[in-house]
Steps between C-alpha positions, in 0.01 A plus 500: 500500500376130522685392187822670626459328839442145370809316426618142444418415871127518604367845623227434747165685506580622852835637381327683204236650750790622710690646201204669335262586771214351306227273642521120459204521254668751283823304499330175410310680218804656367695163502209332311512788235874491466496123464224525240737724292783260529726737719517272813396160626295440797603232743373401851503805719652736250659533153821453316658646194399358165795298357635563161419225244854357519545525873414176706333566834705374798380166638469650854238728368324260282478224761269729708258587215160344443574217752143392515458492112827294465380241744166477319689463159729230668194303631345476150831418333574229752160327399641477148800299598452127577698287748810322358550764226827679435485874507728799407425783731599851365650754753271782610286581803176346366675162429669513846140508629416208294787309647363552846164364373657194355663385839387156604428405128703206317693622200839610361552874473794694337503832698672794345474690827626399834198662660295227332758220562516567880110492520474178305814350673308457811281229341624141499301405199632773260828452311642850473762595245677825471739632233882519593708803522451845632165656623368849469509661847169690467268227369713201595455374132757311315695669227375499146756261363435256794120526466492456123730196522293336781185555309637368167625175700143431608186375335219615724132417510425861604694835462368776713591842368475838658480813293579868554236593254267372222315679226342417162732745319825374653434151620672377837780727603743547784722768632843344419655329198645221727157423648345480150752231404428307829125512428539383153696200612256418778213514241684276261562234761147456625216281346241735646581871562315699767536866561387685824422866483325762692246702312741820487760302308265458221466879456856579446814400294862455576824518299582135387267268335515124587195375333141545367172412642481166300813371669302452813250228590349648804477854659411540860401862563323711755148636454614857423670396171385704203219311337622589147842359565360179666291456185819519291655216696184289457505574130860372481378164642618562851288355799430790728456433873376807716615488862240602730507849655648524843428735772674831450647695779460876520773757544409529868543117584 
């Protein structure tokens, strides 16, 4: 019944209790079991359906996931970027968190998302560049063609990449073909390539490959990342930076 009830929108624990008549402890136990079998994904206060490999998750849903982890990743990544450097900032919710962390610094940033550009545009000391043309309504990111051209026209000190997934068997992957081409262009334009990823992204794969572990210089990852996968990054010569664990809120918060 829980699997049928959980759709693309979040199904809360309270709603599942009302639907099934089960106790809160039973519902949370069942959600943990179903997530462990890959049948759903737990989020703050409830659960959502597991997306198919080729189906990108909406920005509105991703933006509310793992907020404290993303801020922790962003803080560590910001420490790897020096003032007066030029930066390409990939689209995605984790890199949008990084943009907020960089406010007040002095640098030049090509933002592939208007979320990041708006955050950084409040700072007088940051020169913000955005690709021209249309934007994607959900994520406010530039189109593939505009993003790729903007990245190719820039030689950056640092390229900051986001990934939908990373695994030793399949490398760095993302959910759409267009996004894979964008990430390749971003990586090629940067003298130093940094990727930010929550631990869960190192335990799955997506449809389109855009690089291997050895295409990165730095990986910033959360403490829950699988040890075996992190070791693979290190063996490929990547500097691994583990973001400190943040306080985690319970479903009742």
